[in-house]
Steps between C-alpha positions, in 0.01 A plus 500: 500500500621765262462420133669814367857625540674795332836503324760763595318554833523386861229239556393372842288193551338457842406142590300455822521156659159367605390159626275355224273328752459757779572817305734613778820685420825306539822683580727496196796463739380147585650382169872425471542592136310672218576500127341709225560419133388684186501278189476584130250319275744215434550434874845658534567675832543872435499638857544327834464658844543340842440588861708805597614531138202674345237337723432661837253415775244751623295321770289238324600621153790428267606808301680421173688788340603498135731789419477718190837358387362145514192600304698620199359592162564138394206393715153527352206280426380183669698333777428277801602541862472324834594524867599182685571475874665237719385378843702469822635163378624672181245310291373674188128577521255558215519853353329781690413620152576395145365659186534697183618860507513756220796736485385833365736704282596841636650770278 
């Protein structure tokens, strides 16, 4: 998954959904809910996006959009982010991705 985002810019993160065992694509629409969170180094939530509110489905891919306004000049340096989905029973599943991300300063 992406490990670099840019401040003061529109950032899109594309997350394909693939079965870990078979390698086959899974339709992103088979999940009832999706939540993306960007955290600062102390674990505070800085940005949250949810399905149809910044997260869209494109076939077997979730597309997360972070607007330039969200990625203000106050954002720079190391952060963490993750995308979590929920199954048809509305149970939270392990993250599709979770990791560190650097926010690059833009002048």
